[in-house]
C-alpha positions in Angstrom: 53.6 71.0 169.1 51.9 74.0 167.8 49.2 76.0 169.6 45.9 74.7 168.2 44.8 78.1 167.0 45.7 77.6 163.4 43.3 78.9 160.8 43.2 75.5 159.0 40.1 74.6 161.0 39.5 72.1 163.8 38.7 69.1 161.7 42.0 69.4 159.7 44.1 69.7 162.9 42.1 66.9 164.5 42.7 64.6 161.6 46.5 65.3 161.6 46.6 64.6 165.3 44.7 61.4 164.9 47.1 60.2 162.2 50.1 61.0 164.4 48.6 59.0 167.3 48.0 56.1 164.9 51.7 56.2 163.9 52.9 56.4 167.5 50.7 53.6 168.6 51.8 51.4 165.8 55.5 52.0 166.6 54.8 51.1 170.2 53.0 47.9 169.3 55.9 46.8 166.9 58.7 47.5 169.4 58.2 44.5 171.6 57.7 42.2 168.5 60.7 39.8 168.3 61.5 38.0 165.1 60.5 34.4 165.2 63.2 33.3 162.8 60.4 32.4 160.3 60.5 35.0 157.6 57.0 34.2 156.3 55.4 34.4 159.8 57.3 37.6 160.6 56.3 39.2 157.2 52.6 38.2 157.7 52.5 39.5 161.3 54.3 42.8 160.6 52.6 43.5 157.3 49.2 42.9 159.0 50.0 45.5 161.6 51.4 47.9 158.9 48.2 47.4 156.8 46.0 48.0 159.9 47.8 51.3 160.5 47.3 52.3 156.9 43.6 51.4 157.1 43.2 53.6 160.2 45.0 56.5 158.7 42.9 56.2 155.5 39.7 56.4 157.5 41.0 59.6 159.1 41.7 61.1 155.6 38.2 60.1 154.4 36.6 61.8 157.5 38.8 64.9 157.8 40.6 65.4 154.5 39.7 68.1 152.0 41.4 66.8 148.8 39.0 64.8 146.7 42.0 63.0 145.1 43.4 61.9 148.4 40.0 60.9 149.8 39.5 58.7 146.7 42.9 57.2 147.2 42.1 56.6 150.9 38.9 54.8 150.0 40.8 52.5 147.7 43.4 51.9 150.4 40.6 50.9 152.8 39.2 48.5 150.3 42.5 47.0 149.3 44.0 46.8 152.8 40.9 45.1 154.3 41.2 42.4 151.6 44.9 42.0 152.3 44.4 41.9 156.1 41.9 39.1 155.5 44.4 37.2 153.4 47.1 37.6 156.0 44.7 36.5 158.8 43.8 33.4 156.9 47.5 32.6 156.3 48.4 33.2 159.9 45.5 31.0 161.1 46.7 28.1 158.9 50.4 28.5 159.8 50.5 29.1 163.5 
């Protein structure tokens, strides 16, 4: 890890660090997951976690990013992923 004295500014470095922590946390959460043998349930569970990570990373981009293009993409990701997480939650609730 670098020294935190980069000239990119504190919020840029903070955002990068937050995204890295989200990725590491997600990998730790997925490691103990064991396949159930039901492809649909495994897909729904793992995709839900994947979408949740994307949602958290997109929120960091909106808060700390500088590119208006990427911030717009992040806002769309937030909207789309929230909708898909709701769909996955409904399916999981019906099929557990």
